[in-house]
KEZAMAR-246369 format. One record per residue (C-alpha): residue number from 1; residue in one letter; x, y, z. Coordinates in steps of 0.5 Angstrom, whole numbers. Example, Ala and Ser with C-alpha at 12.3 -4.5 7.8 and 13.67 -1.06 7.14 Angstrom:
% KEZAMAR-246369
 mido donu     x     y     z
    1    A    25    -9    16
    2    S    27    -2    14
This chain:
% KEZAMAR-246369
 mido donu     x     y     z
    1    M   244   318   153
    2    M   252   318   154
    3    A   252   319   162
    4    S   247   313   162
    5    S   252   309   158
    6    K   258   310   162
    7    K   254   308   168
    8    K   252   302   165
    9    G   259   301   163
   10    L   262   302   170
   11    K   257   297   174
   12    S   258   292   169
   13    S   264   287   171
   14    G   265   281   166
   15    P   270   277   163
   16    K   275   280   158
   17    D   271   278   152
   18    S   266   282   154
   19    N   271   288   154
   20    L   273   286   147
   21    D   266   286   145
   22    T   265   293   147
   23    N   271   296   145
   24    D   269   293   138
   25    E   263   297   138
   26    D   266   303   140
   27    K   271   302   134
   28    T   265   301   129
   29    E   261   307   132
   30    L   261   313   127
   31    C   261   318   132
   32    P   259   318   140
   33    G   252   316   141
   34    F   251   314   134
   35    R   252   307   131
   36    D   251   308   123
   37    V   249   314   119
   38    D   242   312   119
   39    A   242   313   126
   40    F   245   320   126
   41    V   241   322   120
   42    K   234   320   124
   43    H   236   324   130
   44    G   238   330   126
   45    F   232   330   122
   46    G   228   329   129
   47    A   232   335   132
   48    V   230   339   126
   49    L   223   338   126
   50    S   222   339   133
   51    A   226   346   132
   52    T   221   348   126
   53    K   215   346   130
   54    A   218   350   136
   55    S   219   356   131
   56    A   212   356   128
   57    G   209   357   136
   58    L   213   363   137
   59    P   209   370   136
   60    Q   208   372   129
   61    A   211   379   127
   62    G   206   384   128
   63    D   201   386   133
   64    E   202   380   137
   65    Y   210   380   137
   66    D   210   387   139
   67    F   205   386   145
   68    Y   209   380   148
   69    R   215   385   146
   70    S   213   390   151
   71    F   214   385   157
   72    P   221   385   160
   73    G   222   378   161
   74    F   220   376   154
   75    Q   225   381   151
   76    E   231   379   155
   77    F   229   372   153
   78    C   229   373   146
   79    E   236   377   146
   80    S   239   371   150
   81    Q   237   366   145
   82    G   239   370   139
   83    D   246   371   142
   84    K   246   364   142
   85    L   244   362   135
   86    L   248   367   132
   87    H   254   364   136
   88    C   252   357   134
   89    M   252   360   127
   90    S   259   363   127
   91    Q   262   357   130
   92    I   259   353   124
   93    M   262   358   119
   94    Q   269   358   122
   95    H   269   351   122
   96    H   267   351   114
   97    G   272   357   113
   98    C   267   362   112
   99    R   267   369   114
  100    S   263   369   121
  101    H   263   377   124
  102    M   256   376   125
  103    R   256   379   132
  104    D   258   386   129
  105    R   252   390   130
  106    N   252   396   125
  107    K   245   400   125
  108    L   245   402   118
  109    T   247   396   114
  110    G   248   391   120
  111    L   241   387   117
  112    E   243   386   110
  113    E   251   384   112
  114    R   248   379   116
  115    F   244   376   111
  116    D   249   376   105
  117    L   254   372   110
  118    V   248   367   111
  119    V   247   366   104
  120    D   254   366   102
  121    S   256   361   108
  122    N   250   356   105
  123    D   252   356    98
  124    V   259   354   101
  125    I   256   349   105
  126    L   251   346   100
  127    E   257   345    95
  128    R   261   341   100
  129    V   256   337   102
  130    G   255   335    94
  131    I   262   334    93
  132    L   262   329    99
  133    L   256   325    97
  134    D   259   324    90
  135    E   265   321    93
  136    A   261   317    98
  137    D   258   314    92
  138    G   264   313    88
  139    V   264   319    83
  140    N   270   323    83
  141    R   269   330    80
  142    S   276   332    80
  143    Q   279   327    76
  144    Q   277   325    69
  145    P   280   318    67
  146    V   283   317    60
  147    M   282   310    57
  148    P   288   307    54
  149    A   288   303    48
  150    G   288   297    52
  151    F   283   295    58
  152    Q   281   301    63
  153    P   276   299    69
  154    P   269   301    68
  155    K   266   308    70
  156    V   261   308    75
  157    V   255   313    73
  158    V   251   315    79
  159    S   243   316    78
  160    S   237   314    81
  161    W   234   311    75
  162    N   240   306    74
  163    R   240   303    81
  164    K   239   295    81
  165    G   234   293    86
  166    S   236   287    90
  167    S   235   284    97
  168    P   235   289   103
  169    S   241   285   106
  170    S   246   287   100
  171    R   248   293    97
  172    S   245   297    92
  173    E   249   296    85
  174    T   249   302    80
  175    F   250   301    72
  176    R   256   302    69
  177    L   257   306    63
  178    L   264   304    59
  179    H   265   310    55
  180    A   272   310    51
  181    K   275   317    49
  182    N   282   315    46
  183    I   280   309    42
  184    T   282   308    35
  185    R   277   308    30
  186    P   276   302    27
  187    Q   273   305    21
  188    L   281   306    19
  189    K   282   298    19
  190    F   276   296    14
  191    K   279   294     7
  192    E   272   297     4
  193    K   271   304     6
  194    V   265   306     9
  195    D   260   309     4
  196    N   257   315     7
  197    S   255   318     0
  198    N   248   321    -1
  199    T   246   316    -6
  200    P   242   310    -5
  201    F   244   303    -2
  202    I   246   298    -6
  203    P   247   291    -3
  204    K   254   288    -2
  205    I   252   281    -4
  206    F   256   278   -10
  207    I   255   270    -8
  208    K   248   267    -7
  209    P   248   260    -3
  210    N   242   256    -3
  211    A   239   260    -9
  212    V   233   258   -12
  213    K   233   264   -17
  214    P   240   265   -19
  215    L   243   272   -17
  216    P   242   278   -22
  217    S   249   279   -27
  218    Y   249   286   -24
  219    F   252   283   -17
  220    T   256   277   -20
  221    N   260   282   -25
  222    K   261   287   -19
  223    Q   269   287   -19
  224    M   269   287   -27
  225    R   264   293   -27
  226    K   269   297   -22
  227    E   274   296   -27
  228    R   270   299   -32
  229    P   274   296   -38
  230    E   271   301   -43
  231    D   275   307   -40
  232    L   281   304   -44
  233    D   278   304   -51
  234    V   273   310   -51
  235    P   273   317   -49
  236    A   272   319   -42
  237    A   265   322   -44
  238    L   263   316   -48
  239    A   265   312   -43
  240    D   261   315   -37
  241    F   255   315   -42
  242    I   256   307   -43
  243    H   257   306   -36
  244    Q   250   310   -34
  245    Q   246   306   -40
  246    R   249   299   -36
  247    T   247   301   -29
  248    Q   240   303   -32
  249    E   239   296   -35
  250    H   240   293   -28
  251    V   236   298   -23
  252    D   230   293   -21
  253    D   236   288   -19
  254    M   240   293   -16
  255    F   234   295   -11
  256    A   231   288   -10
  257    H   232   284    -4
  258    P   236   278    -7
  259    Y   232   273    -3
  260    Q   225   275    -5
  261    Y   224   269    -9
  262    E   226   264    -4
  263    L   222   268     2
  264    D   216   268    -2
  265    H   216   261    -3
  266    L   218   258     4
  267    T   214   253     7
  268    I   215   251    14
  269    P   216   244    15
  270    E   210   240    20
  271    N   215   238    25
  272    L   216   246    27
  273    L   209   247    27
  274    S   208   241    32
  275    K   209   241    39
  276    P   216   240    41
  277    E   219   238    48
  278    P   223   243    51
  279    Q   230   242    51
  280    M   233   245    58
  281    H   239   249    57
  282    K   246   248    60
  283    P   249   252    66
  284    V   253   258    63
  285    A   259   255    67
  286    E   259   248    64
  287    T   258   251    57
  288    K   264   252    52
  289    L   265   259    50
  290    S   269   261    43
  291    F   272   268    41
  292    V   272   268    33
  293    D   277   273    31
  294    T   280   270    25
  295    L   278   267    18
  296    E   280   260    20
  297    D   275   260    26
  298    L   270   263    22
  299    V   270   258    17
  300    A   270   252    22
  301    L   264   256    25
  302    N   260   256    19
  303    E   261   248    18
  304    K   259   247    25
  305    L   253   251    24
  306    C   251   248    17
  307    K   250   241    21
  308    L   245   244    26
  309    S   238   245    25
  310    E   237   251    29
  311    F   242   256    33
  312    A   241   263    36
  313    V   243   270    34
  314    D   244   277    37
  315    L   248   283    35
  316    E   251   289    39
  317    H   251   295    35
  318    H   255   302    36
  319    S   252   309    33
  320    Y   255   315    36
  321    R   261   315    33
  322    S   259   313    26
  323    F   254   316    21
  324    L   251   310    19
  325    G   253   305    25
  326    L   257   300    26
  327    T   256   292    28
  328    C   261   291    33
  329    L   260   284    36
  330    M   256   278    34
  331    Q   253   272    39
  332    I   251   265    36
  333    S   249   260    41
  334    T   247   253    40
  335    R   245   247    44
  336    E   252   246    46
  337    E   256   252    45
  338    D   257   259    45
  339    F   261   263    40
  340    I   262   271    40
  341    I   265   274    33
  342    D   269   280    33
  343    T   265   283    27
  344    L   270   289    27
  345    E   276   285    25
  346    L   272   280    20
  347    R   268   285    17
  348    S   270   283    10
  349    E   269   276    11
  350    M   263   275    14
  351    Y   259   274     8
  352    I   262   267     9
  353    L   256   266    14
  354    N   251   266     8
  355    E   251   259     7
  356    A   248   258    14
  357    F   244   264    15
  358    T   240   263     8
  359    D   239   255     9
  360    P   232   254     9
  361    S   232   248    13
  362    I   236   251    19
  363    V   232   256    24
  364    K   235   262    26
  365    V   232   265    33
  366    F   233   272    34
  367    H   229   277    39
  368    G   227   283    36
  369    A   230   282    29
  370    D   228   289    26
  371    S   234   292    26
  372    D   239   286    26
  373    I   236   284    19
  374    E   238   291    17
  375    W   245   291    20
  376    L   247   285    17
  377    Q   245   287    10
  378    R   249   294    11
  379    D   255   292    14
  380    F   256   284    12
  381    G   251   283     6
  382    L   248   277    10
  383    Y   241   275     9
  384    V   236   271    13
  385    V   232   265    11
  386    N   227   261    16
  387    L   227   266    22
  388    F   223   266    28
  389    D   223   272    32
  390    T   221   271    40
  391    H   219   278    40
  392    Q   213   277    35
  393    A   211   270    39
  394    S   211   274    46
  395    R   206   279    42
  396    A   202   273    40
  397    L   202   271    47
  398    N   200   277    50
  399    L   205   277    55
  400    A   206   283    60
  401    R   212   285    57
  402    H   216   283    51
  403    S   223   285    52
  404    L   228   279    53
  405    D   229   281    60
  406    H   222   279    61
  407    L   222   273    57
  408    L   229   271    61
  409    K   225   272    68
  410    H   219   268    66
  411    F   221   262    62
  412    C   228   261    65
  413    N   228   265    72
  414    V   234   269    70
  415    D   235   276    72
  416    S   239   279    67
  417    D   245   284    68
  418    K   244   290    64
  419    R   249   294    67
  420    Y   253   294    60
  421    Q   247   296    56
  422    L   250   303    55
  423    A   257   300    54
  424    D   262   302    48
  425    W   262   296    44
  426    R   268   298    40
  427    V   273   297    46
  428    R   278   291    45
  429    P   280   287    48
  430    L   273   286    51
  431    P   273   286    59
  432    D   270   279    62
  433    E   264   283    65
  434    M   262   285    58
  435    V   263   278    55
  436    Q   259   275    60
  437    Y   253   280    58
  438    A   254   279    51
  439    R   253   271    52
  440    T   247   271    56
  441    D   243   275    50
  442    T   243   268    46
  443    H   245   263    51
  444    Y   238   262    54
  445    L   234   264    47
  446    L   234   257    44
  447    Y   230   254    51
  448    I   225   260    50
  449    Y   224   258    43
  450    D   222   251    45
  451    C   217   254    51
  452    V   214   259    46
  453    R   212   254    41
  454    V   209   250    46
  455    Q   205   256    49
  456    L   203   258    42
  457    L   200   251    41
  458    D   196   251    48
  459    F   194   258    47
  460    N   190   256    41
  461    H   188   249    43
  462    G   193   245    39
  463    Q   192   248    33
  464    P   198   251    29
  465    G   194   257    26
  466    L   197   262    32
  467    L   204   259    31
  468    Q   204   259    23
  469    S   202   267    24
  470    V   208   268    28
  471    W   212   264    23
  472    N   209   269    17
  473    K   211   275    21
  474    S   218   273    22
  475    S   219   272    15
  476    S   216   278    13
  477    I   221   281    18
  478    S   227   278    14
  479    L   224   281     7
  480    K   226   288    10
  481    K   231   292     6
  482    Y   236   297     9
  483    V   235   304     6
  484    K   241   309     7
  485    P   239   316    10
  486    I   238   321     4
  487    Y   239   328     5
  488    T   234   333     1
  489    E   232   340     1
  490    E   226   338     5
  491    S   229   333    10
  492    Y   229   339    15
  493    L   222   340    15
  494    E   221   333    17
  495    L   225   334    23
  496    Q   222   341    24
  497    R   215   338    24
  498    K   217   333    29
  499    Q   220   338    34
  500    K   213   342    33
  501    K   217   348    33
  502    S   214   355    30
  503    F   219   359    27
  504    N   219   365    23
  505    T   223   366    16
  506    Q   230   368    19
  507    Q   229   362    24
  508    L   227   357    19
  509    T   233   359    15
  510    A   238   358    20
  511    F   235   351    22
  512    R   235   349    14
  513    L   242   351    14
  514    L   245   348    20
  515    F   241   342    18
  516    A   245   342    12
  517    W   252   343    15
  518    R   251   338    20
  519    D   249   332    15
  520    K   255   334    10
  521    L   260   334    16
  522    A   257   328    19
  523    R   258   324    12
  524    Q   265   327    11
  525    E   268   326    18
  526    D   264   319    19
  527    E   260   321    25
  528    S   253   321    28
  529    T   249   327    27
  530    G   248   327    35
  531    Y   256   328    36
  532    V   257   333    31
  533    L   251   338    33
  534    P   245   335    37
  535    T   238   337    35
  536    H   236   341    41
  537    M   242   345    41
  538    M   241   346    33
  539    I   234   348    35
  540    K   237   353    41
  541    I   241   356    36
  542    S   236   357    31
  543    E   231   360    36
  544    E   237   365    39
  545    L   240   367    32
  546    P   247   369    36
  547    R   250   375    33
  548    E   257   373    35
  549    P   261   366    36
  550    Q   261   366    43
  551    G   253   366    43
  552    I   253   360    39
  553    I   258   357    44
  554    A   253   359    50
  555    C   247   355    46
  556    C   251   349    47
  557    N   252   345    54
  558    P   257   341    53
  559    V   260   344    47
  560    P   261   339    41
  561    P   268   338    39
  562    L   266   340    32
  563    V   262   346    33
  564    R   268   349    37
  565    Q   272   347    31
  566    Y   268   350    26
  567    I   265   356    30
  568    N   267   361    24
  569    E   263   357    19
  570    L   257   356    24
  571    H   257   364    25
  572    L   257   365    18
  573    L   251   361    17
  574    V   247   364    22
  575    Q   249   371    19
  576    Q   246   369    13
  577    A   240   367    16
  578    R   239   374    20
  579    E   239   377    13
  580    M   233   374    11
  581    P   227   378    11
  582    L   223   377    17
  583    L   216   374    16
  584    K   211   370    19
  585    A   213   363    17
  586    E   208   358    14
  587    I   211   352    12
  588    A   208   351     5
  589    A   209   344     3
  590    Q   203   341     1
  591    K   206   338    -5
  592    K   212   335    -1
  593    K   212   327     0
  594    G   212   325     7
  595    L   209   331     9
  596    T   201   332    11
  597    P   198   338     8
  598    I   196   344    12
  599    K   188   344    13
  600    K   185   350    11
  601    P   179   352    14
  602    E   173   351     9
  603    V   169   357    12
  604    P   172   364    10
  605    L   172   370    15
  606    F   166   374    15
  607    G   170   380    18
  608    P   176   383    20
  609    H   176   381    27
  610    D   172   374    27
  611    T   177   369    29
  612    S   171   364    32
  613    R   172   359    27
  614    V   180   360    24
  615    S   186   360    28
  616    E   190   366    28
  617    S   196   362    24
  618    D   192   361    18
  619    P   188   368    16
  620    P   186   368     9
  621    Q   191   372     5
  622    I   187   373    -2
  623    S   186   379    -6
  624    A   181   381   -12
  625    D   186   382   -17
  626    D   192   377   -16
  627    L   193   370   -15
  628    P   193   367    -8
  629    V   200   368    -5
  630    K   202   364     1
  631    Q   204   367     7
  632    G   212   367     8
  633    M   213   367     1
  634    L   215   372    -4
  635    F   211   369   -10
  636    S   206   363   -10
  637    E   210   356   -12
  638    D   204   353   -14
  639    E   203   354   -22
  640    D   196   351   -22
  641    V   191   355   -17
  642    D   184   354   -17
  643    V   181   361   -15
  644    Q   174   359   -14
  645    K   176   354    -8
  646    E   181   359    -5
  647    S   176   365    -6
  648    G   171   367    -1
  649    L   168   373     3
  650    V   174   377     6
  651    A   173   384     9
  652    S   178   389     8
  653    A   182   392    14
  654    K   179   397    18
  655    I   185   400    20
  656    T   189   403    14
  657    L   196   402    18
  658    F   195   394    17
  659    E   193   395    10
  660    E   197   394     4
  661    V   198   400     0
  662    E   196   399    -8
  663    I   202   403   -11
  664    K   199   406   -18
  665    D   203   409   -24
  666    D   199   415   -25
  667    Q   205   420   -24
  668    E   204   422   -31
  669    S   197   425   -30
  670    S   199   427   -23
  671    S   201   434   -22
  672    A   207   437   -18
  673    A   204   438   -12
  674    Q   201   431   -12
  675    M   208   428   -13
  676    K   211   432    -8
  677    A   206   430    -3
  678    R   207   423    -5
  679    H   215   423    -4
  680    I   214   426     3
  681    I   209   420     5
  682    E   214   415     2
  683    S   219   418     6
  684    F   216   416    13
  685    E   218   409    15
  686    N   212   405    18
  687    P   214   402    25
  688    F   210   396    23
  689    R   214   394    17
  690    M   217   388    20
  691    Y   210   385    21
  692    L   207   387    14
  693    P   207   383     8
  694    S   213   383     4
  695    T   212   390    -1
  696    D   218   393     1
  697    V   223   388     4
  698    H   230   390     6
  699    V   234   385     3
  700    N   242   385     3
  701    K   245   388    -3
  702    N   251   383    -3
  703    A   245   377    -3
  704    K   242   380    -9
  705    F   247   379   -13
  706    D   250   373   -10
  707    P   248   367   -15
  708    S   249   362    -9
  709    S   244   366    -5
  710    K   237   364    -4
  711    I   235   372    -5
  712    F   238   372   -12
  713    E   234   366   -14
  714    I   228   369   -11
  715    S   229   376   -14
  716    K   230   373   -21
  717    R   224   368   -21
  718    W   220   374   -19
  719    K   223   379   -24
  720    L   221   374   -29
  721    Q   214   373   -27
  722    S   213   380   -26
  723    V   215   381   -34
  724    E   210   375   -36
  725    Q   205   378   -32
  726    Q   206   385   -35
  727    Q   206   382   -42
  728    T   199   378   -41
  729    E   196   384   -38
  730    L   198   388   -44
  731    E   196   383   -49
  732    A   189   382   -45
  733    K   188   390   -46
  734    K   190   390   -53
  735    K   184   385   -55
  736    A   179   388   -51
  737    K   180   395   -55
  738    Q   180   391   -61
  739    E   173   388   -59
  740    A   170   394   -57
  741    K   172   398   -64
  742    E   169   392   -68
  743    M   163   392   -64
  744    A   162   400   -65
  745    K   163   399   -72
  746    K   158   394   -73
  747    Q   153   398   -69
  748    T   154   404   -74
  749    E   153   400   -80
  750    E   147   397   -77
  751    R   144   404   -76
  752    T   146   407   -83
  753    K   143   401   -86
  754    A   137   402   -82
  755    K   136   410   -84
  756    Q   137   408   -91
  757    S   132   403   -92
  758    Y   127   408   -88
  759    Q   128   413   -93
  760    E   128   409   -99
  761    S   121   406   -97
  762    L   118   413   -96
  763    K   120   416  -103
  764    N   114   413  -107
  765    V   109   414  -102
  766    A   104   420  -103
  767    T   103   424   -97
  768    V    96   425   -94
  769    R    95   432   -96
  770    Q    97   430  -103
  771    Q    92   425  -103
  772    V    86   430  -101
  773    A    88   435  -106
  774    E    88   429  -111
  775    S    81   427  -109
  776    S    78   434  -109
  777    N    81   435  -116
  778    A    77   429  -118
  779    G    71   431  -115
  780    G    71   438  -119
  781    K    70   442  -112
  782    K    75   446  -108
  783    R    75   444  -101
  784    E    74   450   -96
  785    R    79   451   -91
  786    V    76   450   -84
  787    D    78   454   -78
  788    S    80   449   -74
  789    E    84   444   -78
  790    V    87   438   -75
  791    G    93   437   -79
  792    D    96   445   -78
  793    L    95   445   -71
  794    T    98   438   -69
  795    P   104   439   -65
  796    K   110   436   -68
  797    P   113   429   -65
  798    S   118   430   -60
  799    K   125   427   -61
  800    K   124   422   -56
  801    L   118   419   -60
  802    M   122   419   -66
  803    K   128   415   -62
  804    S   123   410   -60
  805    A   120   409   -66
  806    E   127   408   -69
  807    K   129   403   -64
  808    P   125   397   -67
  809    Q   128   399   -74
  810    K   135   397   -71
  811    T   134   390   -69
  812    E   129   388   -75
  813    V   130   392   -81
  814    T   125   390   -86
  815    P   128   389   -93
  816    Q   126   394   -99
  817    D   122   389  -103
  818    S   117   387   -98
  819    F   115   394   -96
  820    K   108   396   -98
  821    P   105   403   -96
  822    F    98   404   -94
  823    D    93   406   -99
  824    Y    89   412   -97
  825    S    85   412  -103
  826    Q    80   407  -100
  827    S    80   410   -93
  828    D    74   415   -91
  829    L    77   422   -92
  830    K    71   425   -89
  831    V    75   425   -82
  832    F    79   431   -84
  833    A    73   435   -86
  834    G    70   440   -81
  835    N    66   435   -77
  836    T    70   432   -72
  837    S    69   425   -69
  838    K    68   423   -62
  839    D    74   420   -61
  840    N    78   426   -63
  841    T    81   428   -56
  842    Q    85   434   -58
  843    F    84   440   -55
  844    D    82   446   -60
  845    P    79   452   -57
  846    N    77   455   -63
  847    R    72   449   -64
  848    Q    69   449   -57
  849    A    64   455   -58
  850    H    61   451   -64
  851    D    60   445   -61
  852    F    57   448   -55
  853    K    52   452   -59
  854    R    50   446   -63
  855    K    50   441   -58
  856    K    47   441   -51
  857    T    47   435   -46
  858    P    41   434   -43
  859    K    40   434   -36
  860    G    41   428   -32
  861    Q    46   425   -37
  862    K    54   426   -36
  863    N    58   430   -41
  864    N    63   424   -44
  865    T    67   429   -49
  866    G    74   429   -48
  867    A    78   433   -44
  868    G    80   437   -50
  869    N    73   439   -52
  870    R    72   443   -45
  871    S    75   450   -45
  872    M    78   452   -39
  873    S    78   460   -40
  874    Y    71   461   -43
  875    L    64   458   -42
  876    P    57   461   -44
  877    G    52   461   -38
  878    K    53   459   -31
  879    S    61   459   -29
  880    D    63   452   -26
  881    R    70   454   -25
  882    G    70   453   -17
  883    F    68   446   -17
  884    R    74   441   -18
  885    H    69   436   -22
  886    N    69   440   -28
  887    W    77   441   -29
  888    P    79   437   -35
  889    K    82   430   -34
  890    R    89   429   -36
C-alpha cells in the first residue's frame, strides 16, 4: 500500500494547491498508512483474526504434531518461525521497559521462566493501555481536584450508562457529576438547628393563612411554650410534670395535618374541569430569570404569586451529607417568568410562601409531588392546597413512561439535559449549567398541564370523570405527612429481612450493634447512614466478624471517614458479638409490628429424617415436659403458649450424640461408683457442642456480671423463671400428695364401715345347725347322723370368693335397719337328711356305693347323674376305665 501510494504521488503532477492538500492529509494521518484510529483498529483486528485462524490450522499437540515433527523441513520451519516470534516479543517488551531475555534457553527452568516473563509483561502493557484509555476519555487518575469554596469546573465521570445518545456526526457527551469535597456545611448557618433526635416530627407551622378552621392553640403559642414560664415559680420536678400534662392535651393537634379540614372540603371549580386552550410556553431565551436569595425578593415573589391563577413548582434535594436531608433549591415558573429560590439561605423565612401555596383558588402544578410535599413540611413548614400532579395524569393516560423527560419529549419536543441529575446542589454560587438544568424542570410544566387536561377529557369522550380522579389523587398527595425515621430495638430486623440474609446469633448480634451505632452517630454528626457506614459494608462486617481492626477496614472499600475515625469502637462491638453463644438464629418476631410472621408447618414431622414437608430451617423443637422454646433463644418470650397447637408427633433422635441429655438430680440415691462414672463422662467435651441447643453454653464471665450486657439480662430472667418453675412444681407435688392421702383415708373408712355393718347384721341370725337342732328337739326325736353329711365335708370357701363377696358391699352398704335375714323355719329341711336330691353335684365316694346298690340305670337310657356321683377308683361289675366317655365331666 505504501509503495503504491508513493508511485501515485510521483506520477501525479498538478498545481500547488494539490500539493498543499496532500501535505494536509499527511499531517492529519495518525500513523503512516492509516487516516484515523478506527482504520488502524480495523486493520489490527483483521490481522489478529487471521493469525488466530492460521494458528488453529496448525497440527495439534500429540500424535499429529509428532508425525509432522519427524520431517526435517517442518522442524526447520517451526524453529525459524519460533525464533522470529520470540524476537518480536522481546522487542515489544523492550519498548515497554520490561525484562526481555527470552532467547536464553535453560534446559531446567527455561519454559517456566519464559512463561513468567510473558505474564508480567502482559500485566504491565494492559495497565498502561487502561491508563491511556482513561486519559483519552478525560479522566486523569493521578490528580484529585479539590473543590474550593467557590466555583470549580465540573468533574467528568466516564461510564457506558451515562453516554448521551446524539447524532452520529457529533461526539458522544458524558454526564457530569459535580461532587463538592470541601464545601462548608450549610447546616451551620441555619438559625433553627436541625432536630435529629429520636422523637416524632412536630409540624413547624405557627401561622395558618387561608384558614377555614383555625390553627390549634398548640402551634400559635409555640414561642411561649418554649420559654416555659412555669419554671420560674415552680420547682423543676413539678414544672416538668406540668409541661407533660400540657403537651398531652394537644397530642391530637401535634400530629394532625394543619390543612386537613381545608383539603377535605376542597371543591374543584368548573373551569378547571372544562377543556382548556393550551397556552404555548415562551422560549427559554426570551423568558426572564430571577434568583431569589434575600427576604425582600421573597416577599415580592409571594405578592406576584398571589395574583396568579397557576404556577409550577419543583425542588432540588440533597440527602448524602445530612441525616434527614436538605432542600437546597426551589424552582417556580409562571407563564411569563422563572424564579430560582436559594432555600439554604432563606430556610427560616420560607413560611411566607404559605399564603400562595395554601390559596385554594391558585393551582400549584408539580410532577411527582410525593416527596416534595414531605420535604416542604419538614424544612419550611409549607403546605399545598389545590395541587395538580402531572405524574398522576400521565398514569391516567397510560403513557409509555411517566417521567418528566418523557413528557417534555412527548408534548414539547424538548430533549432534557440530565447531566447534572447527580450534582451536589449545596454548591454556592451555582454554575450556569446547573441553573439552566434546574430552570427547565418547571419552565415547560404549565404547558404540559394544559395539554394533559385536554387529553384527559378527550380520552374520556368529553366527560370530566377521569380529570376529576386526577384532581382527587393529587389532593390525597397533599394530605401526606412527613414522618421522621424513629429508631427502635427491632429496626434492624426490617433491614435484615429486606437484605434476605441468614445470620447466626453472633452475626445477628453484630448486625444489631452496628445498626445501632450507625444510627446514633449519624444523628449526632448529621450525616446520612450511607455516609457513616453503607449497608453492604455493614453486612460484610457482620458476616466476617473480624478479630482485629485491620479486618474491619479490609471489609470496607473505600473506607468511610467515620469508620476510620471510630475503628476502635467498632472493634469492641464486633468482639462483644463474638462472645455471644453460637446458635442457629431464627428471628422470633411474630408479635413485632411491621413484620410478617414466620409460617410454621401445619403437618409435624413423623420421623427424625422425614424432611419432605418441612424445610431444614424450621424443625419442630417440642419436648414432652417443657413448653416449646423457639430456636436461638435461651427461653421462650411468648407468655401465652397454646400447647395443643404446638404439639405433634415428634420422634426422638436415633443418634444419641445429637440428643439432649436430661440431667437428673439423683446424686443422693446413686452410689460412689455411679458418681465417679458420671464425673468421668461429664469431663469429655462433645465436639458438636456448638451445633447443639443451649444446655451448657460458654458465656464470658465479664458479660455475665455486666448489667449493660444482654447476657446479664438473659441470665437474670432465666434464673427468675427457673425459680418460679421450681416453686410451681413443688406446689403441684404437695397438692398431689394431699389428694392421694385423702383418697386413701376415704377408702379405709368405707371398708371399716362395711365390715362393721356386716358383722352387726349376723349377730341375731341363727345358723342352719341351730335351726335343725331346734326342729329335732321340737319333734322329740334325735336325728341320726348319716355317714356322708354335706355340711361336714363341704370345703371352706376360698379367700378369693370371700373377697369377691365383699366387693359389692364396698360400693353399696345396706343400712342395718333394712336387713332382713332369711327365715329357715319355713324351708324344707329334708334336704339335709341322708337322701340327697338329683341337683346335688358334690362328689361323695362314701355315698356312691349306696346309690349303685339301690339304683340301676335301665339299658338304652343315659345316666344323667352329676360328675360327683361317679367313682373314679372302684366300680362294681364291669370296669370301664379304659373308655374316655366314662370319665367325669368337669
